[in-house]
N, C-alpha and C positions, 0 to 999 in steps of 0.2 A: 129708876131701874137702869136706864142708859148710863147715868152718872156712875152708878156702882160698877157697871161693866167696864167703863173707861178707866175708872180708878184701879180696878183689878188688873186690866191690861197694862196700865202704867207701872203698877207695882211689879208685875211679872217682867216688864221690860227693864226696870231698874235692877231687879234681882239678876236678870240675864247679863246685863252690862257689868255688874259687880263680879259675877262669876267669870265672865270673859276677861275682865281686867286681872283678876287674881290668877287665871290660867296663864295670861300673858306674862304676868310678874313671875309666876312659878317657872315658866319656860325660860325667861331671861335668867333667873336664878340658877336653873339647871345648866344652862349654857355656860355661865360664868364658872360654875363649879367644875364642869368638865374641863374648861380651860385653866382651872386652878388660879383664877383671878378673884379679887375681892368682889362679892355681890353688891347690889344696890344698897346705898345707905338708908338707914331707917327713916330719916326725915323725908325721903322721897314719897312715902305713903303714910296716910293717917293711921294711927294705932287701931281705930275703930274698925278699919277694913281689913288690915293685914297683920293682926297680932300673931296669928299662927305662922305666917310667912316670916315675920320678924324673928320669931324664935328659931325657925329653920335657918334663917340668914345667919344668926349669931352662932348656931352650932356648926353651920357650914364653914363660916369664917375660922372657927377654931380648928375644924378638921383640915382645912387647907393650910393653915399655919403649921399644924403638926406634921402634915405631909411634906411641906417644904423643908421643915427642920430635919425630918428623917431622910429626905432625899439628899440634903446637903451632907448629913452625917454619913450616909451610904457612899456618896461620891468621895468623901475624904478617906473612908476606909478602903474603898477600891483603889484609890491612888496610892495609899500606903502599901496595900497588898501587892499592887503591880510593881511598885518600886522594890519591894522586898524580893518577890519572886523573880523579877527581871535580873537581879544580880546573881542568881543561882546558876551554876553550871548544869545542874540536873533539870530535866524537863518536868514540869508539874502540870497535871491534867485533871480536871474535874468534869465528870459526865453525869447527866441526870438518869432517871430510871429508864428512859427510852434510848439511852446511848447518844444523846445530843451533847456536844461539847459546850460546857458552860464557861470554862476558864482554861487558858493555855498560855504559858509564859514564853518569853523570847527564846529560851533554850530549846524548846520543842522545834522551832523553825531552824535552829542551828543544827540539830541532829537530823531533822527531816526537812531538807530545803524545799521539797515540793508542797509542804503544808503551809501554803500562803494564806488561805482563808479557812479558819478553823472554827470560829465561834458559831454556835447554832448548827453546825454541820454534823451529820451522822458520823460516828466514830469510824465505822468501816470504810467510809469514803475518804478519810484522811490517812489512817494507818492501816496498811495492808498486811494483816497477819491473822490467820485463823487461830493460832495458839493464843494470841493476845485477847481476842474476843472471847475465847473460852475461859481465859484467866479472869476477865472482867465479870463474866457470869458467876464464876466460883467465888470471887471477892464478895459479891452481894449475898452469897449463901454462907459466907464465913468458913469456906472449905479450902482456902488457899494456903500454901507455905509462905513464910515471911518474905522470901525473895524467890525470883524465878528469872532464868536467863532465856531469852528467846530472840529469834531472827526476824527482821522486818525487810520487806522488799522496798527499796528506795531507788527508783529508776532502774538502771542496769546493774546496780550494786546491792549488796546486802549490808544491813546495819544490825549489829548485835547490841542489845541493851539488857541491863539488869533492872527488873521491875519490882517495885514494892507497892502494894495496894491495900486500901482499907475502906470499908463502907462508912458513909457519913449520913446523919439524919437529913431527910428531905425538908425543904422549906415549907412544904405543905403538910400539916399535921395529918398523920395517918397514911401519907403517901409512901410509895416504895423508896428505899434508900438510894441516895446518890453514891458515887464512888470517887475516891481520890487516889491518883497514881503518881508515883515518882519514878522517872525513867533515867537511868544512868548509862551513858554511852560507853560500852566496853569493846567497841569494834577494834580499836588499836591493840588492846590486850589480846583479843582473839587472833589478830593477824600475827602478833609477836609469838603467841603460843604456837601457831601453825608453823612459823619460821623455825622456832626452836625444835619442834618435833621433827621437821624435815631435816634440819641440820644434824640432829642426833642420829637419825636414820641414815643419812648420807655418810657421816663419819664412821658409823658402825659398819656400813657396807664397804667403805674404802679400806678400813683396817682389817676386815675379816679375810679378804682375799690374800694379801701377803702373809698374814699371820698363819692362815691355813697351809699355805705353801711351805713356809719356814718350818712349821710344826711337822708336816708330813715328811719333808726331806730329812729333818733332824732325826725323827723316829726311825727312818730307814737306815740312816747312817749308824745310829746307836745299835740297832738290832743286827745289821748285816755288814758292818764295815770290814770284818775280817774276810768275808767271802768276796767283797767287791774289788774290782780292778782299780788301779790307781787312776785311770782316766775317768771311771765312773765317780769315784770319790771326789776328784777334782771338779767334775761337772756339777755334782750335787752341792759342793761347797760354794762354787761360783753362783749357783742359783740362789742359795741362802744369802750370800753376800748382796746380790742384786736386789732382792726383795727387802733385805734389811735397810739398804740405802734408800729404797723407795719409802719405807716406813719412816725413816729418819727425815726424809724430805717432806713428807706429808705432815709430820708433827711440827717441823720448823715453820712450815707455811701456816699451820693452824695457830701457832704461837704469835707469828707476825700479824696475822689477821685479828687475833684477839687483842693485841696491843693497839692496833690501829683503831679498833672499835671501842676502846676503853675511854674513860673520861680524860685520862692523861696519856695521849698517844706517843709522847716523847718526841715531838717534832723539834728539831734543833736547827733553826734557820741561821744561815751565815751568808756573808757576801760571796756570791758565786758567779763566775763567768760561765754561762751555760754552754757556750761554744767549746770551751776547753774541756768541760766535763764530758760532753758528747764525744769529742775527738778521742779522749782517753779511753772511754768505753769501747768505741769502735776499733781502735788499735788493738785492744786486748782481744776482741772477738776475731779479728782478722788473723790473729796468731793461733787460734784454736783449730784443731783438726776438723771439727764439725763444720767450720766455715770455709774449708779449703776449696770446696767446689761451688761456692757462692760468691757473688759480687756484692760488696757493701759500699754504697756510694753515699757521700755526705754533701749537702748543700746548706750552708749556714750563713745567716745574715750577720755581717760583722757589726752592724749598728745596734745590736740588741743591748749590749752593755751588761753591767753586773746586776744580779737579782738576789733577793733574799730567799734562799732555798735551803732545804735540808739535803746536802749532796749525797748522803748515804741512801736516803729513801728515794731520791730521784734516780740514783744509779739502779736501785731495785726495779724501778719502773722500766727503764730501758733494757735491763737484763731480761726481764720477763717477756717483753715484746720481741726482742731479738731471738731469744730462745724459741719462742713460738714460730717466728718466721723461718728459722733454720730447720725446725722439726717438721713443719707442715708444708714445706715447699720442695719441689724436686731439685735434683742436682742441676747446677747451672743457672739457678734462679737469681734474680737481682733484687736486692733490698736497698731501699733509698730512705735516708733520714734527712728531713728538711726542717729548718727552723727559720722563722721570719717574724719580724715585729709588725704588729697591727696596732691600731689606736688603743692604747691602754693595756695591751696584752701581747703575749708571745705565743705563736701557734707553731706546734711541732707535730710533724707527721712521720709515721713509720710505715712505709708501703712495701709490698712485695707483689710479684707477678705470678703467684702460685695459683692453686685451684679455686680459691675463693671460698666463701661461706654461704650456705643456702639462706635465702631470705627469711624462712621460718625460724632459723636459729639466731638471727641477729639480735632480736630483742632480749635474748636470754644469756648471751655469752659472758656478761659480767656477773652472772649469778654464781654463787659458790657451788663447786663440784659439777658445773654444767660443762659438758663436752660435746663438740659437734660430731667427732668420730670417736666414739667411746673406746672401741677396741684398740685403735691406733694410739690413742692418748695414753693408755696404760702401757702399751708396748714401749713407748718412748719415755716412760717415766713421769708423765704429767700427773699432777695432783688435782687439777681442776680448780685451783685456787689462785693461779697467777693473775688472771685478768681482774678478779675481785680485789686483789691486793693493789693492782695498778689503779683501779677506780678510787679506792679509799685514799691512797697517797695523794693523788691529784686533787681530790676534793678537800683534803686537809690543807693543801696549799691554796685553797680558794679557787681552784680551776675546774675544768670540765673535761670529760673524755667521751669520745664517740667513735663509731666505726662505720666505714663505707666499704661494701664488698660486692663483687659481681662474680658469679660462677664462671670459671674458666679464664678470668682476667686478673684476679688478685684481690688483695685486702689492704685497706689503709686505716690505720688507727690515728686519730687526731686528738692531740693534747693541747689544751688551752690553759695557759698560766697567766695570772695577773702580773703586769709589768710594774713591780714595786721597786722604788728606788732604795738604795742601800741606806741604812740608818746610821 
């Protein structure tokens, strides 16, 4: 009886040890499978003990090999996709059903510089636009137009994009669809459109006033010229003449500005001695009645030498600056023109000791139709385009223009031109 009990205990112990061994083997097999490494070889364990585990081992080996192959294929496809999307100028964005970003190409960061870490981020944390989030929701429902324009907040500025979106099947069968979006940056187009609208509005406003005056005075002359005195007719005709000249001046400046902004601005460079050009212009102005009560001083560096310039357009620059200095400075003011050579450049300044320009106006004075004193500018015949023409001509020569002004002390315009040798 005791022998039977001992034999039973021995069999139970052997069975327990076999179970423990198989559990350990299964544990090691599971560990290797998790790490996607090859499990233990078959010869490590007799067939009589681990035939089931051997079958599991073989199937696991096949599964790991297939997983590795798919992983390699996926990596190759992602690399090809990244290379393809990376060359696009349009931003491409894929989000899952919970608005987590699954894919974003480099163009997205170019359009939105603040979007540095995008993958797996919530869409609303990367792109700040309520309209876009509503568009995303509509895309999933299939209720969106083919394209939509919308504004995004990007730092202190706004970015306009044209968005196209479409739902795509989820990787999980039966799951809610993902969404693919293509974003095209149209910020520059929007800015140009705004400039065009502002320009048309400004031109219309500038033309309306003299045309209305000419029309009104002409109608009065036509209807009542027989009853009018000679002095009244003369005054009316001089008013019509003055505003006709203003219209002509405005149209000429518009044509000049249009040519300067065209693809072929007609810049004709020739070997020019800047000192002689400035002296000729100044002598002409000194002889004009408008400059009889002003002092025009000239200080020129004789070592500047000849430069490749368009003398006609550079003459327009100095004429605009001198006209402004004479118009907007009181009698007895002093205007100083200085030119000196600096390394690689020539720096020319036109300074006056007039009333100066307010600091709030300085950033805008080179804009078209911008006037510091709007009423006085129109009285003196200004078109509001002179300084814009100055800026374009200097930039066409590869130079820069800036202004320095203090109220009550005067204004200085600084022109910088590259010192190019004659060819």
